[in-house]
N, C-alpha and C positions, 0 to 999 in steps of 0.2 A: 939043235935043229928041230928035234921033236917038240920041244917047248914052244918054239915060235909058231909052228903049225897049230898047236893046240890053242894058243892065244888067238890066232886068226879065226879059228872055227868058233870059238866062244864069242868073239866080237860079231861075227856074222849072225849068230843066233840071236844075240841081243838086238841087233838092228832089225831083224825080221819081227821080233816081238813088239818093238816100238812102233814099226810101221803098221802092224796089224791093229794095235790099240788105237792109233790115230784114225785109221780107216773105219773102225767100228764106231768110234765116237762121232765121225762125220755122218755116217749112214743113219744112226739111231738117235740123232739129236731131236729134241722136242720141237713141235711146230710152233711158228711165231704167231702169237695172238695179237690181232689188230685192235688196240684199245682206243683208236682215234674215232673218226667220223663213222656214224651208223647209217650213212645214206644207203649203203648197199644191202643192209639187213632187211628181211621181210618184216612188215608190221603185223603184229598179232591181231587177229580178228576180234571185234568187240563181242562181248558175251551178250547174246540176245536176251538173256534173262535180266540184264541190267538196263535194257532199253525200254523206255515208256512208249507204248503204242498210242498213236494219235486217236483220240475219241471224237466222234461226230458231235456237233453242237446239240446241247440238251440231253446228252446220253444219260445223265443222272436221273432224268424223269421217265425213262423208259418203263412201260408197264403201269404207270400211274393213271388213275382215272382222270379224264379230261385232257389226255395227251395222245398224240398219234405219231407212230414211227414211220418215216417215209420209206416206201417200197419202190423197187425198180419200175420205171414208167409213170410214176406219180407226177402230177402237176398240182399247183396250189388250187386250181379250179376243181380238179377231180377230188382232192382232199376235202374241199368245201362241200361238194355234193355228197361225199361219203359220210361226212360228219354233221351235215345240216347247218353249215355256217357259210357266211360270205367270205370269198377269198381275200377281200380287202381287210376284213376284220382279223382273219388269221395272220395276215402280214403285219398288221398293227400290233396285235397281241405279242408277236414274237420279234418285233423290231427288225424286220427283214429289210435291209437296204435295197436288195434286188429280189423281188418276189419270184422272178423267173429262175433264180439260182438256189435250188435246194438239193441236198445230197442224200443218197441212200443211207439209211440208218439215222438220219437227223430226227430229233424228237421235237414235235411242235405242239404248242398249246392250242387246243381247239375248243376251249370254253372260255368265256370272259373271265379275266382275273378278278378275284374278290378283293375289294379294298377294305381293310380293317379300320374301323373307326373306334377310337378309345375315348370314353367319356372321362373328362377331368373334373373332379369335384372342386368347387370354389371354397377356399378357406373362409371360416366365419370371422368377420372383422371385429365384432364386438359382442359381448354377452349382454343379456337383458339385465338392467339394473332397476331395482324397485326400492324406494324408501317409504317408510311408514311414519306419519306424523301422529304422535300420541295426543289425545285430548287433554286439555288443562284440567287440573284437579277440581273436582266438583262439577265440572261441566257435564251437562246432560249429553248422553249419547244421542247422536242424530245422524241422519244419512250424510250430512256435510262433513261429519268427523270421520268418515270412512277413509281408510288408507288411500292416499293419492299417489299415483305413479309419476315420478319426475322424468322417466325415460320410457319411451314406448318400447314394448317388446317387439322383436322382429316377427314378421308374419310367419306362420307355421309353414314349414317346407311342404310343397305339394307332394302328394303321394306319387310314387313312380307310376308313370303311365304304362298301361298294358300295351305291348306292341300290337299293332294292327295285324290281323291275320294276313299271312302272305297271299298274294294273289295267285290264282291257279297258274302253275308254271306253264302249262301247255295252252290253255285258253281254247282247247279244241271244241268245247261245247258251243263256243260262239261262232264257229265257222259254219257257213252254209255254202256248199260248193255248187258250181254250175259246170256244164259241159264246156270244154274249151273249143270244141269244133262241132259242126252240125252233121258231119259225114258218118258213115257206118264204121263200126269197129272191125278192122281187117286183121288184127292180131291181138289176142288177149294177153293177160299178165302171166309171166312165168318167172319165178324168182331167179332162175339161172339164165335162161335164154332171152327173155324179154322182160325187162324190169319196169314195164309200164303198159299202156294201151297204145296201139297204133290206130289212128283214126284217118279214114280215107277222105278224099276230096279232090278238088281241082286246084291247079296253081293259082295263087292269088286269093283263095278263100280266106276269110278272116279267122284269126286265131285269138281267142278271148282269154282274159285272165280268169281262172277258175275261182278266185277269191281275191279280196283286197290284200295288198302286200307291197313289199319294197323290192325293186329290181337289184339283185345282188350280183348278177352276171348277165352280160349281153355281148355275145361275140361268137367266134368260131374256133376257140382254142382248145376245145375238148374233143379229142379224136372219136369218131363214130357218131357224133351228135350234130354235125354240120353247124348251121347258124342256130345258136341256142340262146334261150332266155331262161333264167332261174329266178323265181320269186320266193322271198322269205315272208311267210304269213305271220308267224309268231316264233316262240322259242322251240316249237316242236315240229312245225311243218314247213317243207319246201315243196314247190312244184316246178317241174322242168318242161319246156316246150322246145322240141328239137326238129331239125330238118327244114327250117323255115326258108322261104325265098327272100323275105325282107323283114328286118327288125325295125319296129316303130318306137321303141322305148330305149332309154339309156340307163346305165348303172346309177344307183342311188335315187332313181325316180320312184315316187309312190304312185301306184295304180289302183284303180277301183275294180271291184268285181264286175265282170262283163265288159271291161274296156278292151278295145282292140289293141293288141300289143305286137302283132306280127301278121305276115301273110304266109299261107301254107306254101310249101315248096318241096324240093327233093334233094337239098344239099346233103351230101354224104349219105345218100340213101339210093335204093334201087327203083324207087317210084315216088310219086307225090303222096305225102302223108304227113300227119302230125304225130310225133311220138311224144306221149304225155306221161310224165311220172309224178307220183306223190311219194315224198320221202318223209318218214316219221323218225325224227332224231337221226337222220342220215340213212336209215334203212328203207329200201324200197318196199312199198306196200301196194296192194291191189287197188288201183283208183276206182274200180267199179264199186267197191264197198263204201266209197265216200261220195260218189256222184249220185244225183237223183235218178230214179227210174225213168226211162223214156216211154 
């Protein structure tokens, strides 16, 4: 009897141990790893160090002489005024499809491109050949027996021509300015506040070209200048005529000194006046130093 009870107790203990082992295995089993679709997994962010930043057009020329970096608020007309060039020329030099669309940081060429010409030497096609006829034995020497050339020698190559001295880049000595308006000066030149002279008058008074030149701008696209005309006189000088009532010339037109190009007005100004600027290589200078004394 005692043996039967002992066997039953041992069996119960074995059952408890087995159940405990099964329970422990179920609780502590390793999590299932989904090796299928990764649709639910977050995508790792791209390393910014491996991304190439988009550069504005012409960035490789930034800081070079003859190039201009576009600043906020710039227009092609203003850049032309600041650099002493026509806005159409700048658009052509930079192959701009739409001159009205330029971006901050873009680098533009503001001087004419230089076209390199390479001189190619022509090869010599034949060498000079000279044969000498010897006089017969005992024959007297005479001028007729002088060596005769059977092939003419090529003409001597001309000496390289000395390049003509370059013309004066500015041509400023040839300029003789006149006053663009007959009224009094109501505001003088100030490099910061007033980049030219303000000349008073009445609406409709004639505005005259201060010198012979080409119209590189005629319009109202430059803020603060109203109806504006810009003349290019040479590679050094521009003159600007602002706040006009009426413009009488068009772009690309050539005008003579003293020609009436506009009528005085008050466009984009607080009174009737002519704002007159002289730009030397794009930098505003005091017009009074170039105009004759009154």
